[in-house]
N, C-alpha and C positions, 0 to 999 in steps of 0.2 A: 629712558630708563627711570624706574621708580626710585625715589630717594630713601624710603624707609621700609621697614619690614611689612609683611602682609599678613592678613588673617584669612583663614578659610571660612567661608560663609556657609549658611545652611544648605544652599544649593550646590555647594562644592566649588564655588568660584574663589578666585583670589581677589582680595580687596585691600588696598593700601590706605589705611585710615588717616595717615599723616600726609598723603599725597593722593587725595581722592579725585576720581574722574567720573563724570556723568555716565560714561559708557560702562562703567563697572557696577553701577547701582542696579539692584534688582528688587522689584516690589515683593517678590516671594521672600527674599532675605529680610527685608524691612518688616513685613507682616509677622514672620516667624519670630524674629529676635524681639520685637516689641511685645509680642504676646507672651514671651517667656520671661520678660523683665517685670518685676513688681515695682510699683510706684513707691516713692519715699524710702528707697533702700530697704524695702520690706517692713518698715515700721508702721504699717497700717493694721487695722483690726482684722482684715482678711485679705486674701490674695486679690490684688487689683492691678491689672496689667497696664503698661504704657500703651498697648494697642487699644484697650477700651477707652482710656483717656483720650487718645487721638481721635477715635470715632466720635466721642462726645463733643470735642472741640469742633470737629468738622460739621457737626449738625447745628452749631450755634454761631457760625461766622458768615452766614449769607452766601454771597457770590464767591467768596474765597474758600469754599468748602474743601477743594483739593489741597490747597496750601494748609488748611487746618488739619486735614488727615495726615499730611506729611511733615508738619511743623517740628516734630521730634525725630524725624527720620535719621538724623545723624547718630542718635542714641543706639540705633541698630548696629552701628559700626564702632562707636566709641564708648558705649554704655551710658547710663543715666547717672550723672554725678549730682550729689546733693548740693543745692544752691549755696548753703553756708560755706561749703568747701570750695566750690567752683569759683566763687568771687575772689579767692586768693590764688588762683591758678591761671594767670594770663595766657600761658602757653596752651593749656587745655582749651580755654575759651576761643583762642585763635584757631585751633584745630577743629573745634566744633563748628565755628563759623564757616571754614573752608568746606568741611564735610557737608554741612547743611546746604550750602550753595550748590554743591555737586548733586545732592538729592533733588533740590528744586529744579536744577537745569535738566536733569535726566527726564523730567516730566513736563518740560516746557514752561516752567514757572519762573518769575523774576527771583533773583537771589536774596531778596529781603522779605522777611515775614511781614505780611500786611497788618495794619493796625486792627482790623476786625478780628484777625486770628489771635493777636495778643490779648485783646479784650475777652474773647471767648475763652482763651486759656486761663485767664485770671478768674473768670466766672466759674469755670469748671473746677479750678483749684479751690475756690470758696466752697463749692458743693462737696468736694472731696474732704475738706476740713470738717464739714458738718456731718458727713455720712460715713467716712472710713477712718477717721482719726479720733483718738481720745480727746475729750474736752478737758483741757488742763486749766482753762480760764485765762491762759496767756494769749494776748492778741497776735494775730497774723497780719501782715501787710494787706492781704486780700479781704479782710473782714469788712471793708467798705463796699466791696463789689456785691452786686445782686447775684445770688446763686442761680444756676439753671433750674428749670422745673422738670427735673428728670431724676429717676432713681438710678444710683450706681449699683450695678448688679454684682460685679466681681466674677466675671466669666472665667472659666477654666481656659488654659492657654490654647488648646486646639480650637475651641469654640471662638475665642477672641481672634485668633489667626484667620479663621474662616470668615468672620464678620468684617474684619478689616479688609480682606480681599474682596468681599462682596461690595463693601462701601466704595472701594477703589473702582471696581467695575462699573458701579452705578454712576460715579462721578466722571468717569472717562468714557462711558458708553461703549465699553468693550470688555473682553475677558481679562482677568487679572494675570 
């Protein structure tokens, strides 16, 4: 029996975000939800989805590309919370960790995000700061990181969803 309430996903499935199970994870739900979510709580210069962010991370973390693509998969079910708020919400962080572990397990990955993915995530964040955020002159933690050598486009949601699923198929050598 599930312990908490469920959400209805894009594909019409039930998902229990506070009691996640790998068998309830669906790549279509992840792709769609991340494509519909704007990074930085929408405070960027143009629409830029979590799906596009995830694709960029996956392209810059070497052999851990699938983990890179899925590293924010929990946000499909819990939403993307801004870091300055998240740090004061230990219950949310614990739920995010459980949900992310379920996402990784659903695709046969270890439940811990690899260091290469964390580095690629910071490098992409540095590029995001330079390309899709206003320059206020205030330093960010990631300013010491080398940005990726790639242009952030700001794909529309349906395009981002399709490219996310294509990247997943490429990395898993099968259909999404």
